[in-house]
C-alpha positions in Angstrom: 76.5 -50.7 -24.0 74.3 -53.8 -23.3 72.5 -52.0 -20.7 71.9 -49.1 -23.0 70.3 -51.2 -25.4 68.2 -53.2 -23.3 67.0 -49.8 -21.8 66.1 -48.8 -25.3 64.1 -51.9 -26.0 61.9 -51.5 -22.8 61.2 -47.8 -23.1 57.8 -48.6 -25.5 56.7 -51.1 -22.9 57.4 -48.5 -19.9 55.6 -46.0 -21.9 52.5 -48.4 -22.8 52.4 -49.3 -18.9 52.6 -45.4 -18.2 49.8 -44.5 -20.6 47.7 -47.4 -19.7 47.8 -46.2 -15.9 47.1 -43.0 -16.6 43.8 -43.7 -18.6 42.5 -45.8 -15.7 43.3 -42.9 -13.4 41.4 -40.6 -15.5 38.7 -42.9 -15.9 38.1 -43.6 -12.2 38.2 -39.5 -11.9 35.5 -39.1 -14.4 33.5 -42.0 -12.5 34.1 -40.0 -9.1 33.0 -36.6 -10.6 29.7 -38.1 -12.1 28.8 -39.7 -8.9 29.6 -36.6 -7.1 27.6 -34.6 -9.7 24.3 -37.1 -9.1 24.8 -36.7 -5.8 24.5 -32.6 -6.0 21.8 -33.2 -8.2 19.7 -35.3 -5.7 20.7 -32.7 -2.9 19.4 -29.9 -5.0 16.4 -31.6 -5.9 15.6 -32.8 -1.9 16.1 -29.0 -1.2 13.3 -28.0 -4.1 10.8 -30.6 -3.2 11.5 -29.3 0.6 10.9 -25.5 -0.2 7.8 -26.6 -2.6 6.1 -28.5 0.6 6.9 -26.1 2.9 5.4 -23.3 1.0 2.5 -25.4 0.1 1.8 -25.7 3.9 2.8 -22.3 4.8 -0.2 -21.1 2.1 -2.6 -23.4 3.8 -1.8 -22.2 7.0 -2.2 -18.7 6.1 -5.7 -19.3 4.5 -7.1 -20.9 7.4 -5.2 -17.9 9.5 -6.9 -15.1 7.7 -10.1 -16.9 7.9 -10.0 -17.1 11.8 -9.0 -13.4 11.8 -11.4 -12.3 9.5 -14.4 -13.4 11.6 -12.7 -11.6 14.6 -12.2 -8.4 12.7 -15.8 -8.6 11.6 -16.8 -8.2 15.6 -14.6 -5.2 15.7 -16.0 -3.6 12.5 -19.9 -4.3 13.7 -18.5 -2.5 17.0 -17.7 0.8 14.7 -20.6 0.4 12.5 -23.1 1.0 15.8 -20.7 3.8 16.7 -20.8 5.1 13.4 -24.7 5.0 13.2 -24.7 6.6 16.6 -22.6 9.5 15.4 -24.3 10.1 12.4 -27.8 10.4 13.8 -26.3 12.9 16.5 -24.8 14.8 13.6 -27.7 14.9 11.3 -30.1 16.2 14.1 -27.6 18.7 15.0 -26.9 19.9 11.3 -30.9 19.8 10.9 -31.7 22.0 13.8 -28.8 24.5 12.7 -29.7 24.5 9.3 -33.3 25.5 10.1 -32.1 28.1 12.3 -29.9 29.4 9.6 -32.4 29.2 7.1 -34.9 31.1 9.2 -32.4 34.1 10.3 -31.3 34.2 6.6 -34.7 34.8 5.2 -35.7 37.4 7.9 -32.7 39.1 6.4 -34.9 39.4 3.2 -38.4 39.6 4.3 -38.4 43.0 6.5 -40.8 45.1 5.2 -39.9 48.4 3.3 -36.5 47.2 4.0 -34.1 49.4 1.3 -31.7 46.9 -0.6 -28.8 49.7 -1.2 -25.0 48.6 -1.7 -24.2 49.0 2.1 -27.3 47.1 3.1 -26.6 44.2 0.5 -22.8 44.1 1.9 -23.9 43.9 5.7 -26.9 41.1 4.6 -24.1 39.3 2.8 -21.5 39.3 5.8 -24.3 38.3 8.2 -25.2 35.5 6.0 -21.9 34.2 5.8 -21.6 33.8 9.3 -24.5 31.9 9.6 -22.9 29.7 6.5 -19.8 29.5 8.2 -21.4 28.2 11.8 -23.2 25.8 9.8 -20.0 24.6 8.0 -17.8 24.3 11.2 -20.5 22.2 12.8 -20.7 19.8 9.4 -16.8 19.5 10.0 -16.9 18.9 13.4 -19.1 15.9 13.1 -17.0 14.7 10.4 -13.9 14.7 12.7 -16.0 13.1 15.1 -16.8 10.0 13.1 -13.3 10.2 11.3 -11.7 9.8 14.8 -14.1 6.7 15.4 -13.2 5.5 12.2 -9.2 5.7 12.8 -9.6 3.8 16.5 -11.5 1.4 14.6 -8.5 0.7 11.9 -5.9 0.9 14.9 -7.9 -1.8 16.7 -7.8 -4.0 13.6 -4.0 -3.2 13.0 -3.4 -4.6 16.6 -5.5 -8.0 15.7 -3.7 -8.2 12.6 0.0 -7.8 14.4 -1.2 -11.0 16.2 -2.0 -12.5 12.6 1.5 -11.9 11.1 3.2 -12.7 14.3 1.8 -16.3 13.9 2.5 -16.6 10.4 5.9 -15.6 10.8 6.6 -18.1 13.4 5.0 -20.6 11.1 7.3 -19.6 8.3 10.5 -20.0 10.5 9.2 -23.2 11.8 8.9 -24.4 8.0 12.7 -23.2 7.4 11.5 -20.4 5.2 13.1 -18.0 6.5 16.7 -19.3 6.8 19.3 -19.0 4.6 19.7 -21.9 2.3 23.4 -23.2 2.1 24.2 -23.6 -1.9 25.0 -27.4 -2.8 28.7 -27.0 -3.8 31.0 -28.9 -5.9 34.4 -29.4 -4.2 37.7 -30.7 -6.2 37.9 -34.6 -6.9 41.7 -34.3 -8.2 43.8 -31.3 -8.2 41.2 -28.5 -9.1 37.5 -27.9 -10.3 36.7 -28.9 -14.0 34.8 -26.0 -15.7 31.5 -27.7 -15.7 32.1 -27.7 -11.9 32.8 -24.2 -11.6 29.7 -23.1 -13.5 27.6 -25.4 -11.5 28.9 -23.3 -8.3 28.1 -20.1 -9.6 24.5 -21.1 -10.9 23.8 -22.7 -7.3 25.3 -19.4 -5.4 22.8 -17.6 -7.8 20.0 -20.0 -7.0 20.0 -19.8 -3.2 20.0 -15.9 -3.6 16.9 -16.0 -5.6 15.2 -18.6 -3.4 15.7 -16.2 -0.6 14.2 -13.3 -2.5 11.1 -15.4 -3.4 10.7 -16.7 0.1 10.7 -12.8 1.6 8.6 -12.1 -1.3 6.0 -14.9 0.1 6.5 -13.5 3.6 6.6 -9.9 2.5 2.8 -9.2 3.7 3.5 -10.5 6.9 7.0 -9.1 7.4 6.0 -5.4 6.5 2.2 -5.5 7.7 2.8 -3.3 10.8 4.7 -0.8 8.2 2.4 -0.8 5.5 -0.8 -0.4 7.9 0.6 2.5 9.8 1.4 3.9 6.6 -1.7 3.8 5.4 -3.3 5.6 8.4 -1.3 8.3 7.5 -2.6 8.3 4.1 -6.2 8.5 5.7 -5.1 11.5 7.9 -3.6 13.2 4.7 -6.7 12.4 2.8 -9.2 13.8 5.2 -7.3 17.0 5.8 -7.2 17.2 2.0 -10.6 16.8 1.6 -11.9 19.2 4.0 -9.4 22.0 2.6 -11.1 21.4 -0.6 -14.8 21.6 0.9 -13.5 24.9 2.9 -12.4 26.5 -0.2 -15.5 25.5 -2.1 -17.7 26.6 0.8 -16.1 30.2 0.8 -17.4 30.3 -2.9 -20.8 28.4 -2.1 -21.6 30.6 1.0 -21.9 33.6 -1.8 -23.5 31.4 -4.2 -26.7 31.2 -1.4 -26.6 34.9 -1.2 -26.7 35.5 -5.0 -29.3 32.8 -5.3 -31.8 34.6 -2.6 -31.1 37.7 -4.9 -33.1 36.1 -8.0 -35.7 35.0 -5.6 -36.2 38.7 -4.8 -36.1 39.4 -8.8 -39.0 37.2 -9.1 -41.1 39.3 -6.5 -40.2 42.1 -8.8 -37.6 43.8 -7.1 -35.0 45.4 -9.1 -31.0 44.4 -8.8 -28.2 44.8 -11.1 -28.2 41.8 -13.2 -25.2 42.4 -15.3 -23.2 42.6 -12.0 -25.1 39.6 -10.8 -24.4 37.1 -13.6 -20.5 38.3 -13.7 -20.2 37.5 -9.9 -22.0 34.2 -10.7 -19.3 33.4 -13.3 -16.6 34.5 -11.3 -17.8 32.1 -8.7 -18.1 29.0 -11.0 -14.6 29.8 -12.6 -13.0 29.9 -8.9 -14.7 26.4 -7.8 -13.5 25.2 -10.9 -10.2 26.3 -10.2 -10.3 24.6 -6.7 -11.4 21.4 -8.0 -8.6 21.2 -10.8 -6.3 22.4 -7.8 -7.2 19.2 -5.6 -7.5 16.6 -8.5 -3.8 17.4 -9.3 -2.7 17.1 -5.7 -4.7 13.5 -5.7 -3.6 12.3 -8.8 0.0 13.5 -7.9 -0.4 11.8 -4.6 -1.6 8.4 -6.3 1.4 8.2 -8.4 3.8 8.7 -5.4 1.9 6.2 -3.1 2.4 3.2 -5.7 6.0 4.0 -5.5 5.9 4.1 -1.8 3.7 1.2 -1.1 6.3 -1.0 -3.5 9.2 0.4 -1.7 7.7 -0.9 1.8 6.7 -4.4 0.4 10.5 -4.9 -1.3 12.0 -4.7 2.1 
């Protein structure tokens, strides 16, 4: 009985001692958690400063690199311009000779003395005139293709040089740590488990390193995807050149007839009779067809522009 009474009297004291101990433990735990949090913040700040300095150094390096390679590209461009001038001069000479011959032959068709211009004769003259126009057009297209191929070679030479520049830039980025995966600064349990605050910290950190990697990839995108982008641009050049000459070819078919009709006007000015109503009807039809051709190709170009914006974005986003 005496023991029970003593134990009963000691219980408040024991409770006080136990509560006091728990309070001290809790205070020490919070102190450790706070210290760990400060340490994490310091590490995160150091990482932020490291990335900031690396990006600044990378931008300065690539600025100098671009300046250096810009000068090298100028040498290649000068070589191409000299080639282009030579090709264009040869082209202009050939066209001038062919055009003079064409005009002479075409004029001779209409300047024969005592020639009768019945429907059959006019149809024959129109066919012969179209042959001359087609030959001249073919010569112009051939010359344009020669100049274009020289331009493609020039672009490919530029691209080889730019590929070296891209590799140097990416090597520098790797050296500065901009291509690595950053480890998140995670909180670890101090005590039995993570606190709610520590859990939120970890979630944010995991997202932060993903965001950081995306930002670095965006910074390097021009150099990582440079070759792919330039090859794509050459493809666009080829597509555009073909599209241009497809359109020119269709318009040429109309223009060759227009030239014939213009010659008829000249003969009318000399006092010869011709079917003016039929002539005006054909002129109107030709103009309509030319406008429809231009509308068709404008639509194709506009659609291509929309598609290409997305294609370029897709290339640079990888």
